[in-house]
C-alpha positions as CSV (number, residue, x, y, z in Angstrom):
1,M,18.0,9.9,29.1
2,M,18.4,6.7,27.1
3,E,21.5,7.9,25.3
4,E,23.2,8.6,28.6
5,K,22.8,5.0,29.7
6,L,24.0,3.4,26.4
7,K,27.2,1.4,26.6
8,Y,29.4,1.4,23.5
9,S,31.3,-1.6,22.5
10,F,34.5,-1.7,20.4
11,M,34.8,-5.5,20.8
12,R,34.0,-6.3,17.1
13,D,33.6,-4.7,13.8
14,L,29.9,-4.8,12.7
15,N,28.8,-4.7,9.1
16,D,25.4,-4.6,7.5
17,G,25.5,-8.4,7.5
18,Q,25.4,-8.5,11.3
19,S,22.6,-7.7,13.7
20,V,22.6,-5.1,16.4
21,W,20.1,-7.1,18.4
22,S,21.1,-10.1,20.4
23,R,19.1,-13.2,20.0
24,N,17.1,-12.5,23.2
25,E,16.4,-8.9,22.0
26,K,15.2,-10.3,18.7
27,R,12.7,-12.5,20.5
28,T,11.5,-9.8,22.7
29,W,11.0,-7.3,20.0
30,F,9.5,-9.8,17.7
31,L,6.8,-10.7,20.2
32,T,6.3,-7.1,21.2
33,L,5.9,-5.9,17.6
34,L,3.8,-8.8,16.6
35,T,1.4,-8.1,19.5
36,G,1.4,-4.4,18.7
37,T,0.5,-5.0,15.1
38,C,-2.2,-7.4,16.4
39,M,-3.6,-4.7,18.6
40,L,-3.3,-2.1,15.9
41,Y,-5.5,-4.1,13.5
42,S,-7.8,-5.1,16.3
43,T,-8.7,-1.5,17.0
44,R,-8.7,-0.7,13.3
45,T,-11.2,-3.4,12.4
46,T,-13.5,-2.6,15.3
47,M,-15.4,0.1,13.4
48,P,-16.0,-2.0,10.3
49,L,-17.3,-4.9,12.4
50,L,-19.6,-2.7,14.4
51,V,-20.7,-0.3,11.8
52,P,-23.8,-2.2,10.8
53,A,-25.1,-2.1,14.3
54,V,-24.1,1.5,14.9
55,A,-25.6,2.5,11.5
56,A,-28.9,0.8,12.3
57,E,-29.1,2.5,15.6
58,R,-28.0,5.9,14.4
59,K,-29.9,5.7,11.0
60,W,-26.8,6.1,8.9
61,S,-27.1,5.6,5.1
62,K,-24.5,3.6,3.1
63,T,-22.9,6.9,2.1
64,D,-22.6,7.9,5.8
65,S,-21.2,4.6,6.7
66,G,-18.7,4.7,3.8
67,T,-17.6,8.2,4.8
68,V,-17.0,7.1,8.4
69,L,-15.1,4.1,7.3
70,S,-13.0,5.8,4.7
71,S,-12.1,8.8,6.8
72,F,-9.7,6.7,8.9
73,F,-7.5,6.5,5.8
74,W,-7.5,10.2,5.3
75,G,-5.6,10.5,8.5
76,Y,-3.6,7.3,7.8
77,T,-2.2,9.0,4.6
78,L,-1.0,12.1,6.4
79,T,1.6,10.6,8.8
80,Q,3.2,7.8,6.8
81,V,6.3,9.8,5.5
82,L,6.5,11.8,8.8
83,G,6.3,8.6,10.8
84,G,9.2,7.1,8.8
85,Y,11.3,10.2,9.0
86,L,10.8,10.7,12.8
87,S,11.5,7.0,13.3
88,D,14.8,7.1,11.3
89,K,15.8,10.1,13.2
90,F,14.7,9.6,16.8
91,G,13.9,5.9,16.9
92,G,10.8,4.0,16.0
93,Q,10.2,2.8,19.5
94,K,9.2,6.3,20.8
95,V,7.0,7.0,17.8
96,I,5.1,3.8,18.0
97,L,4.6,4.2,21.7
98,L,3.1,7.8,21.5
99,A,1.0,6.8,18.6
100,A,-0.3,3.7,20.3
101,I,-1.5,5.7,23.3
102,G,-3.6,7.8,20.9
103,W,-5.3,5.1,18.9
104,S,-6.0,3.0,22.0
105,L,-7.6,5.9,23.8
106,I,-9.7,6.9,20.8
107,T,-10.9,3.3,20.5
108,F,-11.8,3.1,24.2
109,W,-13.7,6.4,24.0
110,M,-15.4,5.8,20.7
111,P,-18.9,5.0,22.3
112,N,-18.8,8.4,24.1
113,I,-17.7,10.0,20.8
114,I,-20.6,8.5,18.8
115,T,-23.1,9.3,21.5
116,S,-22.0,12.8,22.0
117,S,-22.0,13.4,18.3
118,T,-25.8,13.8,18.5
119,L,-25.2,17.1,20.3
120,F,-23.9,18.6,17.0
121,A,-27.1,17.7,15.1
122,S,-26.4,17.9,11.4
123,Y,-22.7,17.9,12.1
124,S,-22.7,14.6,13.9
125,I,-21.1,12.7,10.9
126,P,-18.4,15.3,10.4
127,F,-17.6,15.2,14.1
128,I,-17.1,11.4,14.0
129,V,-15.1,11.7,10.8
130,T,-12.8,14.2,12.4
131,V,-12.1,11.8,15.3
132,R,-11.5,8.9,12.8
133,I,-9.1,11.0,10.9
134,I,-7.0,11.6,14.1
135,N,-7.3,7.9,14.7
136,G,-5.9,7.1,11.3
137,A,-3.1,9.6,11.7
138,C,-2.0,7.9,14.9
139,Q,-2.0,4.4,13.3
140,G,-0.3,5.7,10.2
141,V,3.1,5.8,11.8
142,H,3.1,2.2,13.0
143,F,4.4,0.3,9.9
144,P,7.0,2.9,8.8
145,S,8.3,3.0,12.5
146,M,8.4,-0.8,12.5
147,I,10.3,-1.2,9.3
148,S,12.7,1.6,10.5
149,I,13.3,-0.4,13.8
150,T,14.0,-3.6,11.9
151,S,16.3,-2.0,9.4
152,Q,18.4,-0.4,12.1
153,N,18.7,-3.5,14.3
154,L,18.8,-6.5,11.9
155,S,21.2,-7.7,9.3
156,S,20.3,-7.3,5.7
157,C,19.5,-11.0,5.3
158,E,17.1,-11.0,8.2
159,R,15.1,-7.8,7.7
160,A,12.7,-8.9,4.9
161,S,11.6,-12.2,6.5
162,F,11.4,-10.7,10.0
163,F,9.2,-7.8,8.9
164,S,7.0,-9.9,6.7
165,I,6.2,-12.2,9.6
166,L,5.4,-9.3,11.8
167,T,2.8,-8.1,9.2
168,S,0.8,-11.4,9.9
169,G,-0.1,-9.6,13.2
170,S,-2.7,-7.8,11.1
171,A,-4.6,-11.1,10.6
172,L,-4.2,-12.0,14.3
173,G,-5.7,-8.6,15.2
174,T,-8.6,-9.0,12.8
175,L,-9.2,-12.4,14.2
176,L,-9.2,-11.1,17.7
177,T,-11.8,-8.5,16.7
178,G,-13.8,-11.0,14.8
179,I,-14.0,-13.5,17.7
180,V,-14.0,-11.2,20.7
181,G,-15.7,-8.3,19.1
182,S,-18.5,-10.5,17.6
183,F,-19.1,-12.1,21.0
184,L,-19.2,-8.7,22.8
185,L,-21.5,-7.3,20.2
186,D,-24.0,-10.2,20.4
187,Y,-24.2,-10.3,24.2
188,F,-23.2,-6.9,25.5
189,G,-23.6,-4.4,22.6
190,W,-21.3,-2.4,20.5
191,P,-20.1,0.1,23.1
192,T,-18.6,-2.8,25.2
193,A,-16.8,-4.1,22.1
194,F,-15.0,-0.7,21.6
195,R,-14.1,-0.4,25.3
196,V,-12.7,-3.9,25.7
197,I,-10.5,-3.8,22.5
198,G,-9.4,-0.2,23.4
199,F,-8.4,-1.4,26.9
200,L,-6.3,-4.2,25.4
201,G,-4.5,-1.7,23.2
202,L,-3.7,0.4,26.3
203,S,-2.5,-2.7,28.1
204,W,0.0,-3.3,25.2
205,T,1.4,0.3,25.4
206,L,2.2,-0.3,29.1
207,F,4.0,-3.5,28.2
208,L,6.0,-1.7,25.4
209,R,7.0,1.1,27.7
210,Y,7.7,-0.6,30.9
211,Y,9.2,-3.9,29.8
212,T,10.5,-3.9,26.1
213,M,11.7,-0.4,26.0
214,A,13.0,-0.5,29.6
215,S,15.2,-3.6,28.8
216,D,16.5,-1.7,25.7
217,R,18.2,0.8,27.9
218,S,21.1,-1.4,28.6
219,R,21.8,-2.0,25.0
220,I,25.4,-2.4,23.9
221,I,25.9,-0.6,20.6
222,N,28.9,-0.8,18.3
223,I,29.9,2.7,16.9
224,S,31.9,1.2,14.1
225,M,28.9,1.1,11.8
226,P,28.3,4.7,10.7
227,S,25.0,4.7,9.0
228,R,23.2,2.7,11.6
229,M,24.8,4.4,14.5
230,Y,24.1,7.9,13.2
231,T,20.4,6.8,12.9
232,K,20.5,5.8,16.6
233,L,21.9,9.2,17.7
234,G,19.4,11.2,15.7
235,T,21.5,12.5,12.8
236,P,20.5,10.4,9.8
237,E,21.6,11.1,6.3
238,T,19.1,13.1,4.1
239,V,16.9,10.8,2.1
240,P,17.9,11.2,-1.6
241,W,14.4,11.5,-2.9
242,L,15.3,12.7,-6.3
243,R,17.4,9.7,-7.1
244,L,14.5,7.5,-6.0
245,F,11.9,9.4,-8.0
246,E,14.0,9.0,-11.1
247,R,13.9,5.2,-11.0
248,S,11.0,3.2,-12.5
249,S,11.5,0.4,-9.9
250,F,10.6,2.8,-7.1
251,W,7.4,3.8,-8.7
252,A,6.5,0.2,-9.6
253,C,6.8,-0.6,-5.9
254,V,4.7,2.3,-4.8
255,L,1.9,1.8,-7.4
256,A,1.8,-2.0,-6.9
257,H,1.4,-1.4,-3.2
258,A,-1.4,1.1,-3.8
259,C,-3.3,-1.4,-6.0
260,E,-3.1,-4.2,-3.5
261,M,-4.0,-1.9,-0.7
262,N,-7.1,-0.9,-2.5
263,C,-8.4,-4.5,-2.6
264,F,-7.3,-5.2,1.0
265,F,-8.8,-2.1,2.5
266,V,-12.1,-2.4,0.7
267,L,-12.5,-5.9,1.9
268,L,-11.2,-5.0,5.4
269,S,-13.9,-2.2,5.7
270,W,-16.8,-3.8,3.9
271,L,-16.5,-7.5,4.5
272,P,-18.8,-7.6,7.6
273,T,-21.4,-5.5,5.7
274,Y,-21.2,-7.8,2.7
275,F,-22.0,-11.0,4.7
276,H,-24.5,-9.2,6.9
277,E,-26.5,-8.2,3.9
278,N,-26.1,-11.2,1.6
279,F,-26.1,-14.0,4.2
280,P,-28.0,-12.5,7.2
281,H,-28.3,-15.9,9.0
282,A,-24.5,-16.5,9.0
283,K,-22.8,-16.4,12.3
284,G,-20.9,-13.1,12.8
285,W,-17.8,-14.8,14.4
286,V,-17.6,-17.2,11.5
287,V,-17.5,-14.6,8.7
288,N,-15.2,-12.3,10.7
289,M,-12.8,-15.0,11.7
290,I,-12.4,-17.7,9.0
291,P,-11.1,-15.5,6.1
292,W,-8.4,-14.0,8.3
293,L,-7.2,-17.5,9.4
294,A,-5.6,-17.9,5.9
295,L,-3.3,-14.9,6.3
296,P,-0.6,-16.1,8.7
297,P,0.0,-19.5,7.1
298,V,0.2,-17.9,3.6
299,T,2.6,-15.3,4.9
300,F,4.9,-18.1,6.2
301,A,4.5,-20.0,3.0
302,G,5.6,-16.9,1.1
303,K,8.7,-16.6,3.4
304,L,9.5,-20.3,2.8
305,L,9.0,-19.9,-1.0
306,T,11.3,-16.9,-1.0
307,E,14.1,-18.7,0.9
308,H,13.7,-21.9,-1.2
309,L,14.0,-19.9,-4.5
310,L,17.0,-18.0,-3.1
311,A,18.7,-21.3,-2.3
312,K,18.0,-22.2,-6.0
313,Q,20.0,-19.1,-7.0
314,W,17.0,-17.2,-8.3
315,T,17.6,-13.4,-8.3
316,L,15.7,-11.5,-5.7
317,T,14.0,-9.4,-8.4
318,R,12.6,-12.5,-10.0
319,I,11.4,-13.8,-6.7
320,R,9.6,-10.6,-5.8
321,K,7.9,-10.6,-9.1
322,L,6.8,-14.2,-9.0
323,V,5.4,-14.0,-5.4
324,Q,3.5,-10.7,-6.2
325,S,2.1,-12.2,-9.4
326,I,0.6,-15.2,-7.5
327,C,-0.9,-12.7,-5.1
328,F,-2.5,-10.5,-7.7
329,L,-3.7,-13.2,-10.2
330,G,-5.0,-15.4,-7.4
331,Q,-7.0,-12.6,-5.9
332,N,-8.5,-11.7,-9.3
333,C,-9.7,-15.3,-9.8
334,A,-11.4,-15.2,-6.4
335,L,-12.9,-11.8,-7.1
336,F,-14.3,-13.0,-10.4
337,V,-16.1,-15.9,-8.6
338,M,-17.3,-13.5,-5.9
339,C,-19.0,-11.4,-8.6
340,R,-21.2,-14.4,-9.5
341,T,-21.7,-16.7,-6.6
342,Q,-24.8,-16.7,-4.3
343,D,-23.5,-19.6,-2.2
344,F,-22.3,-18.8,1.3
345,N,-19.6,-21.4,1.5
346,M,-18.1,-20.3,-1.9
347,A,-18.2,-16.7,-0.9
348,L,-16.5,-17.5,2.4
349,T,-13.8,-19.6,0.5
350,C,-13.1,-16.9,-2.0
351,M,-12.9,-14.2,0.6
352,S,-10.4,-16.4,2.5
353,I,-8.4,-16.8,-0.6
354,I,-8.3,-13.1,-1.3
355,I,-7.2,-12.1,2.2
356,G,-4.8,-15.1,2.5
357,L,-3.0,-14.2,-0.7
358,S,-2.2,-10.7,0.7
359,G,0.3,-12.6,2.8
360,L,2.3,-13.1,-0.3
361,H,2.2,-9.3,-0.9
362,N,3.9,-9.0,2.5
363,N,6.8,-11.0,1.2
364,A,7.1,-9.1,-2.0
365,V,6.2,-5.4,-2.5
366,T,5.8,-4.7,1.2
367,V,9.4,-5.5,1.8
368,N,10.7,-4.0,-1.4
369,P,11.7,-0.7,0.2
370,Q,14.3,-2.6,2.2
371,D,15.7,-3.8,-1.1
372,L,15.6,-0.4,-2.8
373,A,16.8,1.8,0.1
374,P,17.9,-0.2,3.1
375,S,19.4,2.9,4.9
376,H,16.2,4.9,4.5
377,S,13.5,2.1,4.5
378,G,11.4,3.9,7.1
379,S,11.0,7.0,5.0
380,V,10.6,5.1,1.8
381,F,8.1,2.8,3.3
382,G,6.2,5.8,4.7
383,L,5.9,7.3,1.2
384,M,4.8,4.0,-0.3
385,N,2.2,3.6,2.4
386,T,1.1,7.1,1.9
387,V,0.3,6.5,-1.7
388,G,-1.1,3.1,-0.7
389,A,-3.5,4.7,1.7
390,I,-5.0,7.0,-0.9
391,P,-6.9,4.1,-2.7
392,G,-7.8,3.1,0.8
393,F,-9.9,6.0,1.5
394,L,-11.0,6.7,-2.1
395,G,-11.8,3.0,-2.6
396,V,-13.6,2.5,0.6
397,Y,-15.7,5.7,0.1
398,L,-16.4,4.7,-3.6
399,A,-17.5,1.3,-2.5
400,G,-20.1,2.8,-0.2
401,H,-21.2,5.2,-2.9
402,I,-21.5,2.5,-5.5
403,L,-23.6,0.4,-3.1
404,E,-25.8,3.3,-2.4
405,L,-26.5,3.9,-6.1
406,T,-26.6,0.4,-7.5
407,Q,-26.8,-2.1,-4.6
408,S,-24.3,-4.1,-6.7
409,W,-21.4,-5.9,-4.9
410,S,-20.3,-7.2,-8.2
411,A,-19.4,-3.7,-9.3
412,V,-17.3,-3.3,-6.2
413,F,-15.4,-6.6,-6.7
414,S,-14.9,-6.0,-10.4
415,T,-13.4,-2.6,-9.7
416,A,-10.9,-4.1,-7.3
417,A,-9.9,-6.7,-9.8
418,A,-9.3,-4.1,-12.5
419,I,-7.1,-2.1,-10.2
420,N,-5.2,-5.4,-9.2
421,T,-4.5,-6.1,-12.8
422,F,-3.0,-2.7,-13.4
423,G,-0.7,-3.1,-10.3
424,W,0.4,-6.5,-11.6
425,L,1.4,-5.2,-15.0
426,I,3.3,-2.3,-13.5
427,F,5.3,-4.4,-11.1
428,T,6.0,-7.2,-13.5
429,V,7.4,-4.9,-16.2
430,F,9.2,-2.3,-14.0
431,G,9.6,-3.9,-10.6
432,S,13.2,-4.6,-9.2
433,A,15.0,-5.6,-6.0
434,E,18.2,-3.9,-6.8
435,T,19.4,-1.2,-4.4
436,I,18.9,2.4,-5.6
437,V,20.4,4.2,-2.6
């Protein structure tokens, strides 16, 4: 057992301003979690990339495609809070590993699942939807577990920037799918794309288990820090949900995240279809790669902006609001142009702006749970992401239904802009970075 092999150190008195991880451990876990987030999003975006080809072959309607795409978020919603709780109690490493085995295997076997669904005749779509729900449930624990790991092992001044950079792995994963997946789709067919990306996910789980987690067994832990040590040993404090529910800043964080996730998930799921229908002669790898290239640099820029403003003695609350405002308002301007443009280059530029600016969200609302409840950030983030996933499955399904009825992409983009505006107003008025618990 890992606990039996831990060595306890009384050499120095740790506080919340000091890290449990050594410099080498930070580097190892950073690269591992960044790669894991990359693989998570690579497997997640495989279905949106391939659904036009699969739908054409299987004769799916827009509503069928929307149902299959949105069903992922039904499962994604179910395990957010549970994943955060289990991570805070037993360790996020174990939770991430078990879940990763699940979503990697499902991706690898997806061609068999889609092919065998024909055996169920009229129940073929419900069968695929059920598997997609399970896939979403496996992926739902990743971010709550990751934020729990960083909160338990990093100092208070390191957590937000460390986690925000890790989230840029989502762009890297989408880029991987856009480049490799598009190539495999064009030359080998959609089943090969599923299998290769699923295999890469399985390879990462082996690295996590037999390298990163194995090196963690010799960890030297200080037991002079009660809250973080108890978390390691599996006896965390009860999350004071009532105190959180009573504070408007908590709900501002939750609702703003939900509004941004609606925009992000709708584009994540429907972007390949949008370009396929409106610009059929565009290269698949171009439209699936270029928009996501903007996300990592904007995420880093948000980190640098936050650090610069902190050095200027700005309050953290003021910084979080400013960064999130740039995200929402910038996305709305680009969505407004998307509603009216028929030019491929302009559409590609606007889509890149929208996706890129979500990197600012990763430096504001996404890390806000660590501001509000640093000792329970995994559970709080899980609840926030649960609510954030609801617009994901409703918005993705609604987008498909709107397209089925109206064939209007402008209606889809206008709806996303309206929801963004609501989130911006709520967070600007009620948002805060002051600790609640």
